[in-house]
N, C-alpha and C positions, 0 to 999 in steps of 0.2 A: 240689096248689098250697100251697108254704110257706108258713109264718107266720114273722112278726118275735115271739118272745117278749123281753120287757125282763126284765132281769136285775139285781136290786138286792144291792151290796155292800156287806158291815155287817165292823167289827171283830168276830174271833174270837179263840175260845180253847179250849185243848186241855182235856177230858175225859179221866180216867183211870181205872180197873177194876183194882184190886191182888186179885189173890186172895192173900191173906196163910195157909190155912191152913196150907201148909207149913212156914212159919218159927215162926208165933205159935200157930197151932190155934185161929185166931179167925176168925167169919164172916167171906166176903168182905166187903169196904169197896169202896164207890163217893164218889163227891161229886155227887150228887142224880140220874145219868143213865144207866139200867142202859145204852143204846148198840145197839151192834150187837157181837155175840159173837165170835169170829176164827172159828168152826167153819162160819160160813155168809158171809166176806168181810170182816171186820173186820179191823183191824190187829192183831195179837198185839201184847202189851209183851213185849222182851225182858228177861229178869232174871237174875239171878246163880244163880237157884236151880237144882240138880240137876236135875229135872223141871221146865222150864216150865210153866204151864199157858195153854190156852187161853183162859182167863176174863180173863187179863188184856190189856186192849186198849186203844187210845188212840180219838179219835175225834174233829175237830174239830165246833165249836158255836157258831151263833150266837146262842139264845135262850137265856134265862133258866133252867137248873135244865133245860133239854134239852127241856122239855116241850111239848106237842102247844098250838100256835097260842099260846104265851107269847111277854112283852116280847121282839123283837128288841134285840140291841145297836146303839144308835146310832153313827154316825161317829163316829170320833175325831181326835186333831188330826193330821191326816197333809197329807201335800202330795199334790196330784193336779191334773191339766189335759187338759179335752177336748179332742183336737184330730181335724182332719180325716184327719191322717196319721200314724197313731202309731208306726210303724215308724221305726227308727233311722237316723242320716243322718252320712256319712262328711265333714266339710269340708277336706277337707286343707290349703286355704289360707286360712282362717279362725282369729282369736284370740277368747278368752272369759278375761273376770277373773271375779273375784268381787269379797263385799264387803271392807270394810276388816279390817286387823289392829292394833289398838293396844295395846301391852303395857302401858302405861302407864293406862291406863281401864279394862282387862281389856277391850275390844273384841275380837269375835272373829268374824267373819263370812267367813271364807276358805273354808265351806261355804254360802255364801249364794248362789245365783246367780238373781237375779229376772229372772222376765222381763218385768217391768215397767217394765226402764230397760234402755236399750241398752248393754249390756255385750259384744256381739261386735264386731270390727273384722275385714273381710274383704280382703285380697289380690286381685290381678289373677287371676282362676283359667287365665287362659289362660299364664301362667309359672311352673304347676304347683304341686306342693306345698310349704308351708312345711318346711322339715330343719331349719334349729336358728335359735335366738333367741338373741341378744347383747346383752345391757347393757351399755352406756357412759355415766358420769357421766347424762345426763338424755334419753336416744336411746335407741333399741330397734332394734336392726340385724335384719331380718327377711332372711333367707339362704332363697330359695325353689329349685326347683330351673333354673329359666332367668332369675333376676332379684335383685339386691341391693338391699332398701331400707333406709328409717330412718322411724322414727317418735318425735317427741316422746313423752315421758313424763311424765304430770300436770305440765304446763307450757305456758303461754298461748302460742300463736306472735304475735308484733309484726309487721304489714308496713306500710311508709312509701312505697312506691312512688306514692301519688298526693299527698306531700309532707305531711299527716299519720298519724297512727298510729293504727290500727285494731287492736282485739285480736281473734282470734278463738280456736274453740276454747277457751273458758272450762270450768273445772271438768269436762275431758275426760281418764281416766286414758290413756288413749292416742288419740295426734292422729292428724292424717293421715299415712297411708303415702307416703310420698314417694320414687320410686326415685334409685339410683343413675345416673347415666349408662356405657352400657356394657350391649352383651346377653351377659351374664355369671352364673351361679348356681353354685349348688355342687354341683349335679347330686343326687346320691343319697348323697353321701361326707361326711356333716357328721362324721366321724373326722379327713378332712385339716385340720379347724381348727385353726388354733395363733393365738396373738397375743404380742404385746409390745409393752410402750408404747401407743401409738395405732395400731401396725400390725396388720393382720390379714393371716393368709396362710391360703388353701385353694385347692383343684383344681374346676375344670368339665372333669369325664372326657369330654361330650359334644360340647365343645368344644375339648377337646386344650390346654387349657390349665393352666397354674397362677398365681393370681391373687392383689395386694397391694393390700389394700384398706386406705388410709390418709388424712391431713388433704387432699390432693391428687386421691383418689379414687381410681378401681380402673385400675392397674396390670397387664399380663400381662408378670408375670415370665420367662413361659418363653421368652419373644423374642429373651431375653438367650442367644442362641446356640444354646437347647434346644429350639426349637419342633420340632425333624425328630424330634427325639429323644423328645418328648413324644409327636407323632401316633401313633410305631408303639407306643409302652410302653401306653399306654391303650386303646390299639386291639387290643393281647393280652390286657389285664388279664378281657373278657369272655370267656369259651370255654364254647361250648353255651348259650348263650342265660343264664350261669349268672354274675352279675357278683363279683369279684373283690374285694381289700379295697383300702382305699388309707387309710394311718396317716398321719398330722401331730403334729409337736408343734416346741417351742420349745427349741434349747439355750442356756440363759442362761451356761453355763460357755464356750461359742466365741463366742455372738450367732448364733446360726446358727438357720435354718429347715428342718427335719429331715423328708424326706418319703419315706416307704416303701410302693410301688407291689407287691402281694403278689396272685398268679392266683391263681384259683378252687382252695381245697382240695382238691377234690374230684379235681380232674384234674391239678392241678402245683402241688402244693404246697411246692415247694420252689424254683419260681420265681418272684425278688422282686430289687427294686432300693430301696436305700435309699439317697440322698442329701441334697445339705445345699446350702443357698443362704445364700450373704455378702452382706450388704448394703453391705459397703467396697468389695469388689469388681464386687458387682454382676452375679453368677455364680455358678453350681453349680461347687464348688469340688470337693467328694469324695464318694466312693463309698464305701459300710461293708459288713462283710460278718456284719452282724445282722439278723434279724428280729422286728422287735418288733410285740406284740399293740399298746400302748399306751408314749405318751410324755408326760412331762411334766419342769416345771424346777420346784424348792423351793428359795426363797434361791436359795443360789449354786451349788447341781448338778443334775445333768440326772440321770433317772429315766427308766427303762423296764420294761414288764412283759412277763413270757413266760411262758408255760404257769402262768399265778398266781403266777409268783415274783416279787420286784421287786428289780432291778438296780442300781447308783448307776456309771455313768460315769467316766472316767479317773481313775482308783483307780492311786494308783501303785504299790502292792502286788501290783497285777495285771500278768500278763506285756502288753505293747504289744499293741495287734489282734486279743486273745483277747475273745469273748464268751460272755457266758451259762456260764459255767465250762469252756470249748474252752480246752485246753492244746497246743494240738497244734501246734509250731513251721513246720511245711512247710502248714499252712492261715491262720496267722495272719499271713503274712508282708506287710509292706506295699510299694505300688506306686507309682509317679509314671510316668505318659507326658503325653509334651508332645511338640510339631514344631520341629525346627529347621528356617528359614525368612528366614535372611539374603538380601538383595539380591534381591526375587523375581522378577526376570525373568533371574537369570545361572544357567547349568547351571554346577553344581559338582562338585565333588568332597572329599568331608568325611574328614578326613586322621587328626584324632582325636579322642577324647573327656575331658573335663576338670571336675572338678565340686570343688565347695568342700562342705565339711559333715564331718559326722561320719565317723569309721572305720566301717565295715561296709556300706556300699552295694555292687553291682554291677550292671550291665547286661546285660539280660536279652535284650534285639534292638534293633537301628537298621538302620533298612529304608526305602530310596528311595520318591519315587513311582511310581504303578504307569506302565508304557509300554503301549500296545497296537498290536497289527497286526489292520488286515481280512484276513482268508484269501477267496478266492474262496470255498468252501462258503458263507460267511457267520458264520463262527465269531468269537469276538474273546476273544483270547488277552491276558494281562494279563504282564508280568515285572517284579520287581523288585530291584534290589541288596540283597543282606541281610549282613550283618558277624556273625563268629563272638561268641559272648558273650565279656564281660570278668569276669572274677572278683573278688571285694572284695582288698580287701591283705591280710585274713590268707587267705582259701579260695585266693589265688594261686600261695601260697608253696610253695618246693621247694626243695630242696639238691641239688645235685651237684658234685661235688669236695673238698668243704668249703665250698662258696660258698652263700650264699644268693641264688636269682632270683628275678624275679615274673611269675609268668606272666598277671597279670590288671592291677588297678590299682598303681601305682606313686607313692608320696608324694614330693616335691619341696618344703617350705619350706608344710605341710601343705595342699598345693593336690594333688588327686589325679587321676594322666593315665595315658593307653592308650593304642596304636594301633589303629586300625580293620582288621582283616582280613577280607578281600572272599569269601564261600563259595558265589556266586551259582554258579550252571550256567550254560553259556557258548548266547549267544542268536544268531540269525544276524546278520552284521554284524560281527561282533565280532572283533576284532585282538588284544585280551588281556580274559583276563576270569579269573575264577576266584581263586583265591590268585595268580597268578601279577602280578595288579594292587595295588596298594595304595591303601584308602578304598572311599566310597562314593559313587557319582555318579548326579545326581540333581539335581531343582529344590530339595525339599523332603527332611528326611528325619523318621521317626517314630520317637520313641527311648520306652523301658521302661527306669524304672530299677527295683530290689526293694531290699530289705532281706535280708543273707545269714543263715544257720541257725550260723552259728562266733561273730561276734563279738557277744560280749554278747546272744546271743540273749533277746529280751522286755525290752532295755531302752531307753531312748531313744534315737534316733540320727535325726540334722536333716541338711538336705537345702536348702541355700542358695544355691546356684547349678549350671548345668550349661552348658557352652559344648563349641565344637568348631571346631579349627583347619580351612580349608578352602582351595582353589582354584579360580582357573576351568579349568572342562572346556574340553579340544581339542576344537575340530568339526572 
């Protein structure tokens, strides 16, 4: 049958015995207790002597002079609490705060957590763990995995719903936690958070959403034409149940929210997409070819961290489109993709392409909308009309018989223009096809323009407008 033995705990101190014969040729010295020699299990004291003796040892003692039945050292000033469940508990949905700190009076109670006071505040555990806290004026914004809430900080709440003022939460450090409308949180990606003014931007990967929290509440900005994109993008971040990384930052130089979605570094370290959201057009305007570890703004500059190094963006002395020391023109070119869709229900033939802007732009592709035909085998085949590439004003220059010709864009009154040459393969039912016809036929066309590698590489090139002349297609 087992027995319960009550063990008393006392303040203790260390007793050391050091053999000084080697160094000082004196008799052994001790501080009141012979203790347990190292030869029979005592703890040898490690010294710097050439041959440490086993007579050097240390023991822990709670009796005066270590004598038998001598007086015990009583409890000192110590913090202890007897609890029914002494094991630690992880409360991922709770907040705790310490005592006050006042630098003027010298009061510092930041290490005081008194269980006699109500110093904890818990959010709804059904919404997951708290991932981020953000203090704004006298409000504390709490970001959980599935909910965003706010709480008053050291402020009284006044309610007048009954016609008379009443005060609650008096002398409360953190007031009542009130959720924002909308079942959105920050998932487990607090790194996606960025703020500017009263706007807070973050992502909810579990709900395929990019969100903005402002004075009018939560807004799902990924619905501005990008809901399908982020649905696929967030779904691809987690590979083999290992999460990737989402990094967000505010670009104060261009006043944009920059978001970088990065797949797990173990499996796909080079698969990432970095894009920006612009409030002035309420849309995601640009994709970038850099993969930051962190992003932030300082004064009027935008910075990012990569492999422990700090980089400043928008430097005039750096080649445009190059990031983190990359100066290869072939990988730093800038491209723009857009859609021509005039007269939506009209079948058209696009004959030319024109643009207003700087010298040094070329057309990489001009492709019509796909058309399909369902065969008896059940296969679905799509075809497109494609145009030949159009070189830039300088790249398309050649001389023949002493005369300079342009095989790409030609310039007239500071507007660059070129004809579209069809290079499509023949399809069933067509009478004229390929280079036998001029222009690209279709309801709409997808066009990609990019900077060349000849005209002032790495310098400023602006593109103001792109257009196309078209005629109605014959039926």
